[in-house]
C-alpha positions as CSV (number, residue, x, y, z in Angstrom):
1,M,-0.2,0.0,0.3
2,L,1.3,3.4,-0.8
3,V,-0.3,6.6,1.2
4,V,0.8,9.6,0.1
5,E,0.5,13.1,2.4
6,A,1.6,16.9,1.7
7,K,1.1,19.7,4.4
8,Q,0.5,23.6,3.3
9,R,2.4,25.3,6.5
10,D,-1.3,27.1,7.2
11,G,-2.3,23.6,8.7
12,R,-4.1,22.1,5.4
13,S,-3.6,18.3,4.5
14,V,-4.3,16.1,2.2
15,S,-3.6,12.2,1.8
16,V,-4.6,9.5,-0.7
17,T,-3.7,5.7,-0.4
18,R,-2.9,3.4,-3.3
19,T,-2.7,-0.3,-3.6
20,V,0.2,-1.0,-5.4
21,V,0.6,-4.4,-7.2
22,P,4.0,-5.4,-8.0
23,S,4.6,-7.2,-11.4
24,C,7.4,-9.0,-12.3
25,A,9.3,-10.3,-15.2
26,Y,9.8,-14.3,-15.1
27,G,13.9,-15.1,-14.8
28,A,14.1,-11.3,-13.1
29,A,16.8,-11.3,-10.6
30,H,14.8,-9.7,-8.5
31,C,11.5,-10.9,-8.5
32,D,12.0,-13.0,-5.7
33,C,12.9,-9.8,-4.1
34,E,10.1,-7.9,-5.3
35,C,7.4,-9.9,-4.6
36,R,8.1,-11.7,-0.9
37,A,6.0,-10.8,1.9
38,G,6.7,-7.9,3.6
39,Y,9.4,-6.1,1.0
40,E,9.8,-2.6,1.4
41,L,10.4,-0.2,-1.5
42,G,14.1,-0.3,-2.5
43,N,15.4,-2.8,0.6
44,C,16.1,-5.9,-0.6
45,E,19.3,-6.9,1.5
46,G,21.5,-5.1,0.7
47,R,20.5,-5.2,-3.6
48,D,18.6,-2.4,-5.0
49,G,15.2,-3.3,-5.0
50,G,14.1,-1.8,-8.4
């Protein structure tokens, strides 16, 4: 899930939440990492996740 929140200096704010579903090319080296449970964007045990 992706949550984006923007805040103005005057106190106004807005947020939006979207479900993100990763898709992986068959055989891609980083696919197993990106598609595992609990994956955090860009965190692939020391490798670039995307």
